[in-house]
Residue frames as qw, qx, qy, qz and C-alpha x, y, z in Angstrom:
[[0.669, 0.478, -0.521, 0.229, -12.75, 7.44, -5.74],
 [0.105, 0.382, -0.700, 0.595, -12.17, 7.61, -2.01],
 [0.782, -0.402, -0.312, -0.361, -14.63, 5.06, -0.57],
 [0.046, -0.519, 0.712, -0.472, -13.77, 4.01, 2.87],
 [0.843, -0.249, -0.458, -0.134, -14.19, 0.48, 4.28],
 [0.021, 0.704, -0.472, 0.531, -12.86, 1.56, 7.59],
 [0.801, -0.374, -0.412, 0.222, -11.40, -0.46, 10.44],
 [0.096, 0.730, -0.277, 0.617, -10.15, 1.86, 13.11],
 [0.647, -0.396, -0.514, 0.401, -8.73, 1.72, 16.65],
 [0.254, -0.963, -0.089, 0.007, -8.23, 4.50, 19.15],
 [0.730, -0.176, 0.139, 0.646, -4.82, 5.61, 17.98],
 [0.020, -0.795, 0.023, 0.606, -3.26, 8.88, 17.01],
 [0.162, 0.587, -0.568, -0.553, -1.69, 7.72, 13.69],
 [0.897, 0.251, 0.355, -0.073, -2.31, 5.36, 10.85],
 [0.411, -0.385, 0.604, 0.564, 0.18, 4.22, 8.20],
 [0.651, 0.665, 0.020, -0.364, -0.39, 5.20, 4.55],
 [0.532, -0.249, 0.685, 0.432, 1.31, 3.13, 1.94],
 [0.582, 0.714, -0.056, -0.387, 1.57, 3.73, -1.84],
 [0.523, -0.313, 0.691, 0.390, 3.16, 1.36, -4.27],
 [0.607, 0.645, -0.136, -0.443, 3.55, 1.24, -8.00],
 [0.572, -0.197, 0.737, 0.303, 4.75, -1.33, -10.55],
 [0.399, 0.497, -0.386, -0.667, 4.94, -1.52, -14.33],
 [0.865, 0.180, 0.405, -0.236, 3.07, -4.32, -15.99],
 [0.422, -0.199, 0.727, 0.505, 4.69, -6.48, -18.67],
 [0.021, 0.330, 0.718, 0.613, 1.59, -6.01, -20.84],
 [0.350, -0.326, -0.074, -0.875, -1.65, -4.01, -20.65],
 [0.382, -0.127, 0.696, -0.595, -3.89, -4.88, -17.79],
 [0.790, 0.255, 0.224, -0.510, -6.49, -6.40, -20.11],
 [0.416, 0.502, -0.727, -0.217, -3.92, -8.51, -21.97],
 [0.915, -0.105, -0.324, -0.217, -4.49, -12.30, -21.81],
 [0.617, 0.234, -0.581, 0.477, -1.15, -12.68, -20.01],
 [0.076, -0.250, 0.472, -0.842, -2.61, -10.80, -17.05],
 [0.615, -0.319, -0.484, -0.534, -5.82, -12.81, -16.90],
 [0.671, -0.322, -0.622, 0.244, -4.93, -14.65, -13.71],
 [0.269, -0.032, -0.329, 0.904, -3.66, -11.47, -12.07],
 [0.316, -0.177, -0.086, -0.928, -6.90, -9.50, -12.83],
 [0.654, -0.306, -0.601, -0.342, -9.12, -12.52, -11.92],
 [0.617, -0.336, -0.586, 0.405, -7.76, -12.53, -8.34],
 [0.113, 0.348, -0.156, 0.917, -7.78, -8.72, -7.71],
 [0.568, -0.511, -0.186, -0.618, -11.22, -8.79, -6.10],
 [0.873, -0.336, -0.348, 0.058, -10.28, -11.66, -3.79],
 [0.603, 0.073, -0.306, 0.733, -6.92, -10.14, -2.83],
 [0.089, -0.439, 0.065, -0.892, -8.57, -6.80, -2.09],
 [0.735, -0.499, -0.250, -0.385, -11.16, -8.64, 0.09],
 [0.807, -0.171, -0.390, 0.409, -8.28, -10.28, 1.97],
 [0.266, 0.269, -0.211, 0.901, -6.90, -6.77, 2.60],
 [0.369, -0.492, -0.123, -0.779, -10.28, -5.44, 3.74],
 [0.825, -0.472, -0.211, -0.229, -10.80, -8.20, 6.35],
 [0.691, 0.163, -0.445, 0.545, -7.16, -8.15, 7.58],
 [0.482, -0.749, -0.291, 0.348, -6.52, -6.86, 11.05],
 [0.398, -0.462, 0.107, 0.785, -5.26, -3.35, 10.81],
 [0.254, 0.392, 0.578, 0.669, -6.89, -2.48, 7.49],
 [0.040, 0.509, 0.339, -0.790, -8.36, 1.02, 7.33],
 [0.489, 0.734, 0.129, -0.453, -8.90, 2.05, 3.71],
 [0.538, -0.078, 0.606, 0.581, -7.87, 1.43, 0.11],
 [0.251, 0.453, -0.262, -0.814, -8.11, 3.40, -3.11],
 [0.533, 0.324, 0.779, 0.060, -10.62, 2.11, -5.53],
 [0.099, 0.167, 0.507, 0.840, -11.73, 3.22, -9.01],
 [0.387, -0.021, 0.043, -0.921, -14.94, 5.19, -9.47],
 [0.778, -0.077, -0.381, -0.494, -16.83, 1.92, -10.14],
 [0.713, -0.524, 0.377, -0.275, -15.35, 0.35, -6.90],
 [0.932, 0.254, -0.203, 0.161, -12.78, -1.80, -8.70],
 [0.794, -0.306, -0.038, 0.523, -9.20, -2.23, -7.68],
 [0.116, -0.872, 0.160, 0.448, -6.83, 0.68, -7.58],
 [0.538, -0.098, 0.657, 0.518, -5.09, -1.15, -10.43],
 [0.323, 0.621, 0.610, 0.370, -7.68, 0.45, -12.69],
 [0.092, -0.958, -0.120, 0.243, -7.02, 4.02, -11.43],
 [0.679, 0.462, 0.040, 0.568, -4.67, 5.78, -13.81],
 [0.408, -0.837, -0.055, 0.360, -2.32, 8.01, -11.75],
 [0.339, -0.505, 0.472, 0.638, 0.60, 8.21, -14.19],
 [0.496, 0.580, -0.276, -0.584, 0.63, 8.89, -17.94],
 [0.203, 0.297, -0.915, -0.181, 2.10, 5.39, -18.54],
 [0.791, -0.140, -0.142, -0.579, -0.92, 3.05, -18.84],
 [0.798, 0.074, -0.588, 0.110, 1.31, 0.08, -17.79],
 [0.193, 0.233, -0.607, 0.735, 2.20, 1.70, -14.46],
 [0.556, -0.564, -0.504, -0.345, -0.40, 0.62, -11.92],
 [0.065, -0.472, 0.482, -0.735, -0.84, 1.72, -8.33],
 [0.578, -0.484, -0.656, 0.027, -2.01, 0.46, -5.02],
 [0.004, -0.419, 0.308, -0.854, -2.76, 2.85, -2.16],
 [0.630, -0.501, -0.581, -0.121, -4.00, 1.95, 1.28],
 [0.178, -0.626, 0.399, -0.646, -4.07, 2.96, 4.92],
 [0.742, -0.193, -0.633, 0.103, -3.42, 0.64, 7.86],
 [0.547, -0.825, -0.077, -0.117, -3.38, 1.01, 11.61],
 [0.490, -0.720, 0.460, 0.174, 0.26, -0.03, 11.90],
 [0.277, 0.630, -0.673, -0.270, 3.29, -1.30, 10.01],
 [0.269, -0.169, 0.944, -0.089, 3.08, -4.83, 11.39],
 [0.619, 0.437, 0.536, -0.374, -0.47, -5.20, 9.98],
 [0.530, 0.741, -0.220, -0.348, 0.62, -4.08, 6.55],
 [0.056, 0.538, -0.836, -0.091, 3.62, -6.42, 6.62],
 [0.485, 0.053, 0.838, -0.243, 1.42, -9.32, 7.67],
 [0.661, 0.583, 0.302, -0.365, -0.95, -8.68, 4.80],
 [0.378, 0.763, -0.436, -0.291, 1.81, -8.21, 2.27],
 [0.198, 0.480, -0.855, -0.014, 3.90, -11.33, 3.06],
 [0.100, -0.089, 0.948, -0.288, 1.78, -13.74, 5.17],
 [0.603, 0.340, 0.408, -0.595, -1.79, -13.47, 3.99],
 [0.732, 0.409, 0.536, 0.099, -3.21, -14.86, 0.72],
 [0.319, 0.933, -0.122, -0.115, -1.74, -11.75, -0.95],
 [0.389, -0.675, 0.589, 0.215, 1.78, -13.15, -0.28],
 [0.707, 0.106, 0.662, 0.222, 1.41, -16.04, -2.71],
 [0.524, 0.778, 0.296, 0.183, 0.68, -13.59, -5.54],
 [0.124, -0.948, 0.268, 0.116, 3.29, -11.12, -4.33],
 [0.591, -0.418, 0.630, 0.281, 5.91, -13.85, -4.73],
 [0.618, 0.334, 0.629, 0.333, 4.84, -14.36, -8.32],
 [0.123, 0.855, 0.099, -0.493, 5.06, -10.67, -9.30],
 [0.179, -0.477, 0.607, 0.610, 7.64, -11.29, -11.96],
 [0.358, 0.340, 0.839, 0.228, 5.02, -13.11, -13.99],
 [0.185, 0.826, 0.525, 0.085, 3.09, -9.85, -14.50],
 [0.095, -0.985, 0.018, 0.144, 5.45, -7.00, -13.73],
 [0.557, 0.684, -0.341, 0.325, 8.77, -5.70, -15.15],
 [0.795, -0.246, -0.330, 0.445, 11.57, -6.81, -12.99],
 [0.438, -0.128, -0.190, 0.869, 12.71, -3.99, -10.68],
 [0.044, -0.471, -0.335, -0.815, 9.78, -1.73, -11.51],
 [0.507, -0.678, -0.522, -0.101, 8.07, -2.04, -8.16],
 [0.243, 0.285, -0.351, 0.858, 8.44, 0.85, -5.71],
 [0.463, -0.658, -0.592, -0.054, 6.79, 1.61, -2.40],
 [0.104, 0.383, -0.340, 0.853, 6.57, 4.39, 0.17],
 [0.455, -0.602, -0.649, 0.093, 5.05, 4.60, 3.63],
 [0.079, 0.329, -0.263, 0.903, 4.32, 7.50, 5.98],
 [0.136, -0.432, -0.780, 0.432, 2.29, 8.18, 9.07],
 [0.165, -0.446, -0.323, -0.818, -0.91, 10.21, 8.94],
 [0.338, -0.128, 0.509, -0.782, -3.26, 11.44, 11.64],
 [0.175, 0.226, 0.956, -0.070, -5.79, 8.69, 12.30],
 [0.355, 0.690, 0.561, -0.290, -8.89, 9.13, 10.14],
 [0.149, 0.747, -0.265, -0.591, -6.94, 11.02, 7.46],
 [0.790, 0.312, 0.469, 0.243, -6.89, 9.87, 3.82],
 [0.165, -0.591, 0.285, 0.737, -4.19, 11.82, 1.98],
 [0.662, 0.649, 0.008, -0.376, -4.91, 12.64, -1.69],
 [0.922, 0.229, 0.181, 0.254, -3.19, 10.59, -4.40],
 [0.433, 0.800, -0.173, 0.378, -0.99, 13.48, -5.44],
 [0.394, -0.767, 0.453, -0.225, 0.50, 13.49, -1.90],
 [0.925, -0.127, 0.355, 0.043, 1.19, 9.76, -2.26],
 [0.765, 0.545, 0.049, 0.338, 3.02, 10.34, -5.53],
 [0.081, 0.878, -0.295, 0.368, 5.02, 13.21, -3.95],
 [0.673, -0.595, 0.421, -0.126, 5.98, 11.02, -1.00],
 [0.926, 0.102, 0.279, 0.231, 7.35, 8.30, -3.36],
 [0.514, 0.747, -0.071, 0.416, 9.28, 10.93, -5.31],
 [0.273, -0.839, 0.369, -0.293, 10.70, 12.27, -2.00],
 [0.856, -0.338, 0.387, 0.053, 11.83, 8.78, -0.87],
 [0.841, 0.378, 0.195, 0.334, 13.48, 8.23, -4.27],
 [0.364, 0.794, -0.110, 0.475, 15.25, 11.61, -4.32],
 [0.197, -0.764, 0.373, -0.488, 16.12, 12.06, -0.68],
 [0.398, 0.126, -0.874, 0.250, 16.18, 8.59, 0.79],
 [0.488, -0.533, -0.691, -0.022, 14.28, 7.35, 3.82],
 [0.006, -0.234, 0.349, -0.907, 13.02, 9.80, 6.41],
 [0.196, 0.290, 0.775, -0.527, 10.05, 9.96, 8.82],
 [0.461, 0.488, 0.039, -0.740, 8.07, 11.62, 5.92],
 [0.804, 0.430, -0.273, -0.306, 8.77, 8.80, 3.36],
 [0.300, -0.501, 0.808, -0.073, 10.10, 5.38, 4.22],
 [0.692, 0.158, -0.611, -0.351, 9.94, 1.68, 3.26],
 [0.923, -0.347, -0.129, -0.105, 9.69, -1.66, 5.06],
 [0.803, 0.156, -0.279, 0.503, 13.48, -1.81, 5.00],
 [0.306, 0.158, -0.290, 0.893, 13.91, 1.59, 6.68],
 [0.290, -0.708, -0.592, -0.254, 10.87, 2.15, 8.86],
 [0.058, 0.277, -0.339, 0.897, 10.17, 5.07, 11.22],
 [0.126, -0.482, -0.794, 0.348, 7.75, 5.32, 14.10],
 [0.032, 0.845, 0.471, 0.250, 4.98, 7.92, 14.24],
 [0.353, -0.888, -0.035, 0.294, 7.19, 10.12, 16.44],
 [0.410, 0.870, -0.271, -0.022, 9.82, 10.24, 13.73],
 [0.400, -0.622, 0.672, 0.043, 12.41, 7.88, 15.27],
 [0.471, 0.382, -0.743, -0.283, 14.05, 5.15, 13.23],
 [0.832, -0.200, 0.379, -0.352, 12.67, 1.70, 13.87],
 [0.115, -0.393, 0.878, 0.246, 14.84, -1.33, 13.16],
 [0.662, 0.069, -0.515, -0.540, 13.20, -3.69, 10.67],
 [0.575, -0.114, -0.809, 0.034, 11.31, -6.44, 12.40],
 [0.135, -0.182, -0.641, 0.734, 10.72, -4.47, 15.55],
 [0.035, 0.722, 0.689, -0.048, 7.21, -3.35, 16.38],
 [0.132, -0.078, 0.050, 0.987, 6.53, 0.13, 14.96],
 [0.040, -0.613, -0.773, -0.161, 2.88, 0.55, 15.57],
 [0.071, -0.588, -0.134, -0.795, 0.76, 3.65, 15.95],
 [0.254, -0.276, 0.568, -0.733, -0.11, 2.60, 19.48],
 [0.205, -0.241, -0.949, -0.022, -2.59, 0.34, 21.14],
 [0.409, -0.622, -0.320, -0.587, -6.14, 1.04, 22.20],
 [0.265, -0.483, 0.545, -0.632, -6.58, 1.75, 25.91],
 [0.219, -0.054, -0.967, 0.117, -7.13, -1.32, 28.09]]
């Protein structure tokens, strides 16, 4: 379940992100046909994006959408690791993923999407249960260096980073 298509730079930290959303209908329902038909392409966009390190896949190398983390079969997950926050933001909003992200209400219950980010030592892939715990921590305690969102980012050293400002894990040596 933890295959690694790794892109790495000489940095001390990488950014882990975990997000969940509740589908309007089961994943194999006809209403999700377009969504499921583009999963492979969108995952490929992630994998070739600058800053991509790793993503969770199912045992048969399918999208994390097919990995059941919660008891609710309509609650699907995405879990990935990136070199920095700017790379993840670019993939989320400005790559080919962004077009589908803007259409999320077609497939997901309104307001069901939740996301958490946190810094990990470079080369580390935290277990899924840690990702779940980080999301729970963000929801119960609010943003902190251990669990934050795009709206309330932190740098790897734990300082608050204003949204839109570079909050990277560092640059490779010149």
